[in-house]
ZAKE-564973 format. One record per residue (C-alpha): y, x, z; residue in one letter. Coordinates in nm, 2 decimals, padded with zeros to 4 digits. Layout:
BEGIN
((Y X Z) A)
...
//
This chain:
BEGIN
((02.07 -02.02 01.25) M)
((01.93 -02.10 01.60) L)
((01.66 -02.32 01.45) A)
((01.56 -02.04 01.21) I)
((01.54 -01.77 01.47) L)
((01.36 -01.99 01.73) S)
((01.10 -02.10 01.48) T)
((01.05 -01.74 01.36) F)
((01.00 -01.61 01.72) S)
((00.77 -01.89 01.83) V)
((00.56 -01.86 01.52) G)
((00.50 -01.49 01.54) L)
((00.43 -01.50 01.92) V)
((00.18 -01.78 01.87) S)
((-00.02 -01.57 01.61) G)
((00.05 -01.81 01.32) M)
((00.00 -01.65 00.98) P)
((00.32 -01.49 00.84) V)
((00.33 -01.71 00.53) A)
((00.34 -02.03 00.75) F)
((00.60 -01.88 00.99) V)
((00.84 -01.80 00.70) L)
((00.78 -02.14 00.54) G)
((00.84 -02.32 00.87) L)
((01.16 -02.13 00.92) C)
((01.29 -02.25 00.58) G)
((01.16 -02.60 00.64) L)
((01.34 -02.61 00.98) A)
((01.66 -02.51 00.82) Y)
((01.63 -02.77 00.55) F)
((01.56 -03.04 00.81) L)
((01.86 -02.93 01.02) V)
((02.09 -02.93 00.72) Q)
((01.94 -03.25 00.59) E)
((01.90 -03.09 00.25) A)
((01.76 -03.29 -00.05) A)
((01.38 -03.25 -00.09) P)
((01.44 -03.14 -00.45) A)
((01.61 -02.83 -00.31) T)
((01.30 -02.73 -00.12) L)
((01.08 -02.79 -00.42) A)
((01.31 -02.58 -00.65) S)
((01.31 -02.29 -00.41) Q)
((00.93 -02.29 -00.39) L)
((00.90 -02.31 -00.77) F)
((01.15 -02.03 -00.83) S)
((00.97 -01.80 -00.59) A)
((00.65 -01.82 -00.79) L)
((00.77 -01.85 -01.15) S)
((00.85 -01.48 -01.20) V)
((00.63 -01.35 -01.48) P)
((00.60 -01.00 -01.31) S)
((00.40 -01.17 -01.02) L)
((00.10 -01.20 -01.25) L)
((00.05 -00.82 -01.20) A)
((-00.05 -00.88 -00.84) I)
((-00.37 -01.10 -00.89) P)
((-00.48 -00.89 -01.18) F)
((-00.45 -00.56 -01.00) F)
((-00.63 -00.71 -00.70) I)
((-00.91 -00.85 -00.91) L)
((-00.96 -00.51 -01.09) A)
((-00.98 -00.33 -00.76) A)
((-01.23 -00.59 -00.62) E)
((-01.45 -00.55 -00.92) I)
((-01.44 -00.17 -00.90) M)
((-01.51 -00.16 -00.53) S)
((-01.81 -00.40 -00.54) R)
((-01.99 -00.27 -00.85) T)
((-02.08 00.08 -00.74) G)
((-01.78 00.25 -00.89) A)
((-01.68 00.40 -00.55) T)
((-02.02 00.56 -00.50) T)
((-02.01 00.72 -00.85) R)
((-01.67 00.85 -00.79) L)
((-01.76 01.01 -00.45) I)
((-02.08 01.16 -00.59) R)
((-01.89 01.33 -00.87) F)
((-01.62 01.48 -00.65) I)
((-01.88 01.60 -00.40) D)
((-02.07 01.77 -00.68) S)
((-01.76 01.97 -00.76) L)
((-01.62 02.08 -00.42) V)
((-01.87 01.95 -00.16) G)
((-02.05 02.29 -00.14) H)
((-01.75 02.48 00.00) S)
((-01.70 02.52 00.37) R)
((-01.49 02.22 00.48) G)
((-01.54 02.06 00.14) G)
((-01.64 01.71 00.25) L)
((-01.30 01.63 00.41) P)
((-01.14 01.74 00.09) V)
((-01.38 01.52 -00.10) V)
((-01.27 01.23 00.12) A)
((-00.90 01.28 00.04) V)
((-00.96 01.33 -00.34) I)
((-01.18 01.02 -00.35) A)
((-00.92 00.82 -00.17) T)
((-00.65 00.94 -00.41) V)
((-00.85 00.84 -00.71) L)
((-00.95 00.50 -00.57) F)
((-00.59 00.43 -00.46) S)
((-00.49 00.46 -00.83) S)
((-00.73 00.17 -00.89) I)
((-00.69 -00.05 -00.59) S)
((-00.32 -00.08 -00.50) G)
((-00.42 -00.16 -00.14) S)
((-00.44 00.06 00.17) S)
((-00.70 -00.15 00.35) V)
((-00.92 -00.19 00.05) A)
((-00.90 00.19 -00.02) T)
((-00.98 00.29 00.34) A)
((-01.27 00.04 00.37) A)
((-01.42 00.13 00.03) A)
((-01.41 00.51 00.09) I)
((-01.48 00.49 00.47) G)
((-01.80 00.28 00.43) T)
((-01.96 00.57 00.24) I)
((-01.80 00.88 00.37) L)
((-01.75 00.83 00.74) I)
((-02.13 00.82 00.81) P)
((-02.18 01.12 00.58) E)
((-01.91 01.33 00.75) M)
((-02.05 01.25 01.09) I)
((-02.41 01.33 00.97) Q)
((-02.30 01.67 00.84) R)
((-02.15 01.76 01.17) G)
((-01.77 01.68 01.15) Y)
((-01.60 01.54 01.45) D)
((-01.61 01.16 01.46) R)
((-01.25 01.12 01.57) T)
((-01.12 01.34 01.29) F)
((-01.34 01.17 01.03) S)
((-01.22 00.82 01.11) V)
((-00.85 00.94 01.14) G)
((-00.86 01.12 00.81) L)
((-01.00 00.82 00.62) I)
((-00.76 00.57 00.79) A)
((-00.46 00.79 00.72) S)
((-00.55 00.88 00.36) A)
((-00.61 00.51 00.29) G)
((-00.23 00.46 00.32) G)
((-00.21 00.62 -00.02) L)
((-00.32 00.28 -00.16) G)
((00.03 00.13 -00.11) I)
((00.21 00.44 -00.25) L)
((00.02 00.55 -00.56) L)
((00.04 00.32 -00.86) P)
((-00.06 00.05 -00.92) P)
((00.07 -00.03 -00.57) S)
((00.09 -00.40 -00.50) V)
((00.38 -00.35 -00.25) P)
((00.58 -00.16 -00.51) L)
((00.54 -00.44 -00.75) V)
((00.67 -00.68 -00.49) V)
((00.96 -00.44 -00.40) Y)
((01.05 -00.41 -00.76) G)
((01.07 -00.79 -00.81) I)
((01.27 -00.85 -00.49) I)
((01.52 -00.57 -00.55) T)
((01.52 -00.60 -00.93) E)
((01.42 -00.24 -00.97) T)
((01.21 -00.11 -01.26) S)
((00.85 -00.13 -01.16) I)
((00.76 00.15 -01.40) A)
((01.02 00.37 -01.24) T)
((00.89 00.29 -00.89) L)
((00.54 00.38 -01.01) F)
((00.67 00.71 -01.14) T)
((00.83 00.78 -00.80) A)
((00.52 00.67 -00.62) G)
((00.31 00.90 -00.82) A)
((00.54 01.20 -00.74) A)
((00.56 01.13 -00.37) V)
((00.19 01.04 -00.36) G)
((00.10 01.38 -00.52) A)
((00.30 01.56 -00.25) L)
((00.14 01.36 00.03) L)
((-00.20 01.40 -00.12) S)
((-00.15 01.78 -00.13) A)
((-00.05 01.78 00.23) L)
((-00.35 01.57 00.33) L)
((-00.59 01.80 00.13) I)
((-00.44 02.10 00.30) L)
((-00.49 01.96 00.65) I)
((-00.84 01.84 00.57) A)
((-00.93 02.18 00.43) Y)
((-00.79 02.37 00.73) I)
((-00.97 02.15 00.98) Y)
((-01.29 02.16 00.77) G)
((-01.29 02.54 00.78) R)
((-01.22 02.54 01.15) M)
((-01.51 02.30 01.22) S)
((-01.77 02.56 01.12) N)
((-01.99 02.29 00.96) V)
((-02.24 02.47 00.73) P)
((-02.17 02.41 00.36) P)
((-02.40 02.22 00.14) Q)
((-02.60 02.38 -00.15) P)
((-02.40 02.42 -00.47) R)
((-02.48 02.15 -00.72) A)
((-02.63 02.27 -01.04) S)
((-02.45 02.23 -01.37) R)
((-02.70 01.96 -01.47) Q)
((-02.62 01.76 -01.16) V)
((-02.24 01.80 -01.21) R)
((-02.27 01.69 -01.57) T)
((-02.48 01.39 -01.48) Q)
((-02.24 01.29 -01.20) A)
((-01.95 01.32 -01.44) F)
((-02.11 01.10 -01.70) K)
((-02.18 00.84 -01.43) Q)
((-01.82 00.85 -01.30) A)
((-01.64 00.89 -01.64) S)
((-01.58 00.51 -01.67) G)
((-01.41 00.50 -01.33) V)
((-01.20 00.81 -01.40) L)
((-01.08 00.66 -01.73) L)
((-00.94 00.35 -01.55) S)
((-00.62 00.50 -01.41) P)
((-00.57 00.71 -01.73) V)
((-00.57 00.40 -01.94) I)
((-00.36 00.18 -01.71) V)
((-00.10 00.43 -01.59) L)
((-00.10 00.62 -01.92) G)
((-00.02 00.29 -02.10) G)
((00.27 00.22 -01.86) I)
((00.43 00.56 -01.87) Y)
((00.39 00.59 -02.25) S)
((00.56 00.25 -02.30) G)
((00.26 00.09 -02.48) Y)
((00.25 -00.19 -02.23) F)
((00.44 -00.33 -01.93) T)
((00.30 -00.32 -01.57) P)
((00.20 -00.68 -01.60) M)
((00.01 -00.62 -01.92) E)
((-00.14 -00.31 -01.77) A)
((-00.27 -00.52 -01.48) A)
((-00.44 -00.76 -01.72) A)
((-00.59 -00.47 -01.92) I)
((-00.72 -00.32 -01.60) S)
((-00.91 -00.64 -01.53) C)
((-01.07 -00.65 -01.87) L)
((-01.16 -00.29 -01.84) Y)
((-01.31 -00.34 -01.49) A)
((-01.52 -00.64 -01.61) I)
((-01.64 -00.43 -01.91) G)
((-01.73 -00.14 -01.68) L)
((-01.92 -00.38 -01.45) A)
((-02.12 -00.52 -01.74) I)
((-02.19 -00.16 -01.86) G)
((-02.33 -00.08 -01.51) Y)
((-02.57 -00.36 -01.55) G)
((-02.41 -00.60 -01.31) I)
((-02.51 -00.96 -01.40) P)
((-02.22 -01.19 -01.50) I)
((-02.31 -01.44 -01.22) K)
((-02.25 -01.16 -00.96) N)
((-01.88 -01.15 -01.07) L)
((-01.81 -01.50 -00.95) F)
((-01.80 -01.42 -00.58) P)
((-01.56 -01.13 -00.67) I)
((-01.33 -01.37 -00.85) L)
((-01.33 -01.60 -00.55) T)
((-01.25 -01.31 -00.31) S)
((-00.97 -01.19 -00.53) A)
((-00.83 -01.54 -00.56) A)
((-00.82 -01.57 -00.18) K)
((-00.63 -01.24 -00.14) M)
((-00.39 -01.33 -00.42) S)
((-00.32 -01.67 -00.28) S)
((-00.23 -01.53 00.06) I)
((00.03 -01.30 -00.10) I)
((00.17 -01.58 -00.31) M)
((00.20 -01.80 00.00) M)
((00.39 -01.53 00.17) I)
((00.62 -01.50 -00.13) L)
((00.69 -01.87 -00.13) A)
((00.75 -01.88 00.24) G)
((00.98 -01.58 00.21) A)
((01.19 -01.75 -00.05) Q)
((01.26 -02.04 00.19) L)
((01.34 -01.80 00.47) F)
((01.56 -01.59 00.24) G)
((01.75 -01.90 00.12) Y)
((01.82 -02.00 00.48) A)
((01.95 -01.66 00.58) L)
((02.16 -01.63 00.27) T)
((02.31 -01.98 00.31) N)
((02.41 -01.88 00.67) E)
((02.56 -01.56 00.53) R)
((02.36 -01.34 00.76) L)
((02.33 -01.05 00.51) P)
((02.71 -01.05 00.47) H)
((02.77 -01.06 00.85) V)
((02.52 -00.77 00.91) L)
((02.67 -00.58 00.62) F)
((03.02 -00.60 00.76) D)
((02.89 -00.50 01.10) F)
((02.70 -00.20 00.98) I)
((02.99 -00.08 00.76) M)
((03.23 -00.11 01.05) A)
((03.02 00.14 01.24) M)
((03.13 00.41 00.99) D)
((02.78 00.56 00.97) L)
((02.68 00.84 00.73) S)
((02.41 00.76 00.48) P)
((02.16 00.98 00.67) A)
((02.24 00.80 01.00) E)
((02.20 00.47 00.84) F)
((01.86 00.58 00.69) L)
((01.74 00.70 01.03) V)
((01.84 00.37 01.20) G)
((01.67 00.16 00.93) V)
((01.35 00.38 00.93) M)
((01.32 00.33 01.31) L)
((01.36 -00.04 01.25) L)
((01.09 -00.03 00.99) F)
((00.86 00.15 01.23) L)
((00.90 -00.12 01.49) L)
((00.87 -00.41 01.25) I)
((00.57 -00.25 01.07) G)
((00.38 -00.25 01.40) M)
((00.39 -00.63 01.39) A)
((00.39 -00.72 01.02) L)
((00.22 -00.60 00.71) E)
((00.41 -00.43 00.43) V)
((00.46 -00.72 00.19) I)
((00.60 -00.94 00.47) S)
((00.84 -00.65 00.57) V)
((00.97 -00.61 00.22) I)
((01.02 -00.98 00.17) L)
((01.20 -01.03 00.50) I)
((01.42 -00.72 00.51) T)
((01.51 -00.63 00.15) M)
((01.73 -00.93 00.07) P)
((01.94 -00.83 00.38) I)
((01.94 -00.46 00.32) L)
((02.01 -00.45 -00.06) M)
((02.39 -00.50 -00.01) P)
((02.39 -00.22 00.24) M)
((02.22 00.02 00.01) L)
((02.49 -00.04 -00.25) V)
((02.76 00.01 00.02) G)
((02.61 00.34 00.12) F)
((02.53 00.44 -00.24) D)
((02.16 00.48 -00.16) I)
((01.93 00.48 -00.46) N)
((01.69 00.18 -00.44) P)
((01.39 00.38 -00.58) V)
((01.45 00.65 -00.32) F)
((01.48 00.39 -00.04) F)
((01.16 00.22 -00.17) G)
((00.97 00.54 -00.12) M)
((01.09 00.58 00.23) M)
((01.00 00.22 00.31) L)
((00.65 00.27 00.18) I)
((00.61 00.59 00.38) L)
((00.72 00.40 00.69) N)
((00.46 00.14 00.62) M)
((00.19 00.41 00.58) E)
((00.27 00.50 00.94) I)
((00.26 00.13 01.03) A)
((-00.09 00.08 00.90) V)
((-00.23 00.35 01.12) I)
((-00.04 00.26 01.44) T)
((-00.11 -00.01 01.70) P)
((-00.10 -00.30 01.76) P)
((-00.13 -00.44 01.41) I)
((-00.23 -00.13 01.21) G)
((-00.46 -00.28 00.95) L)
((-00.63 00.05 00.86) N)
((-00.71 00.11 01.22) L)
((-00.90 -00.22 01.25) F)
((-01.07 -00.18 00.91) A)
((-01.20 00.17 01.00) I)
((-01.30 00.06 01.35) S)
((-01.50 -00.23 01.21) A)
((-01.69 -00.02 00.96) I)
((-01.75 00.28 01.18) S)
((-01.79 00.12 01.53) G)
((-01.53 00.36 01.67) V)
((-01.28 00.20 01.91) P)
((-00.94 00.13 01.76) V)
((-00.75 00.36 02.00) M)
((-00.99 00.65 01.92) R)
((-00.92 00.59 01.55) V)
((-00.55 00.61 01.62) F)
((-00.60 00.94 01.81) K)
((-00.76 01.08 01.50) G)
((-00.45 00.96 01.30) C)
((-00.19 01.13 01.52) L)
((-00.17 01.46 01.33) P)
((-00.11 01.26 01.01) F)
((00.15 01.04 01.18) V)
((00.34 01.35 01.27) L)
((00.31 01.48 00.91) M)
((00.45 01.15 00.77) L)
((00.74 01.15 01.02) L)
((00.83 01.51 00.92) T)
((00.83 01.41 00.55) L)
((01.05 01.11 00.63) L)
((01.30 01.33 00.82) A)
((01.31 01.58 00.53) F)
((01.38 01.30 00.28) M)
((01.65 01.15 00.50) A)
((01.85 01.47 00.57) F)
((01.81 01.66 00.24) V)
((02.06 01.50 -00.01) P)
((01.90 01.67 -00.31) Q)
((01.59 01.46 -00.26) V)
((01.78 01.13 -00.33) Q)
((01.95 01.30 -00.62) Y)
((01.61 01.38 -00.77) A)
((01.50 01.02 -00.75) F)
((01.83 00.91 -00.93) S)
((01.71 01.11 -01.23) L)
((01.40 00.90 -01.28) L)
//
């Protein structure tokens, strides 16, 4: 155990990629135990031989194609034609565009970057406060890991053996609530900012904008509608979303040769996630072999905590871990340890998954590793800490929502009905 913890600590402090840190921890354990090389190979193979994992590269590829072929611009133009003329309408446009793009991308950073690149300069140009503008986009981008097809929810479902379709349904419900709160805050601030409204778009302009964006709007309907109706599994939906995105790109007049760099980018992103999964398998094997989950389970249960107290403690832990690690790494490291405790406290895994993702939404907009902070800072030129200042109202909102879910038992009961 000492070899594992030492390797883990040194690796993280040195700035080594998480995938390599986890893999080295497992390798250190195998070397100390003098395990057979075949055991190492079998663990790596079993980590990546789960068919559901195919959903991850497919969803990533579909999102990359959509974001690089003009789909984001068409989407924003359509929403702006509908509500952009109202006082404070553009912040609402930003949130709605983020919600719709989140239902395509499955990634918070990709969502924040895609929407922020277009809307942050536009909001500033129209007179909205720069700090508020960057904070709104960075915070709303967190919906990318909550709304289906969320890649972290796919990973969570695989690790905890929970139905991915059920997780998507829960993510859509919580995401709808969070989206409504974001829209409310954006609208109130927009009204208070006294930015003069834009001219109302004519019916002809709205119709034209709708026609141009109709292909993008159909994507989540086809993918999520197929999953919820039972026509295809999440893995099949991911493949269909890729085919649809490629067809849409060709329909937009994008040459086939321009898709090859997108394939390369998606392959790089997918390989990083797969490497983390493989490394986490070795790390998890070492922890399980040393019976760490059982020791922690006995220790926690001996404290005689209530389920609400346990949830508060775990959420605080997630907030701390999330400041140093990204969401998929957090899921892979913690859930094999926490699953027995969820059973002991009779906590619904779908409900817990939603709380975990909400915690990670806070993590992506808090220093020092908040990925959305750095993404928005890079595209806007605003210092990271100023972006975080703009995110603070939304951090408080997320913390309030977490507290409500933890201390109102009826919320967990509602998730058990899914």
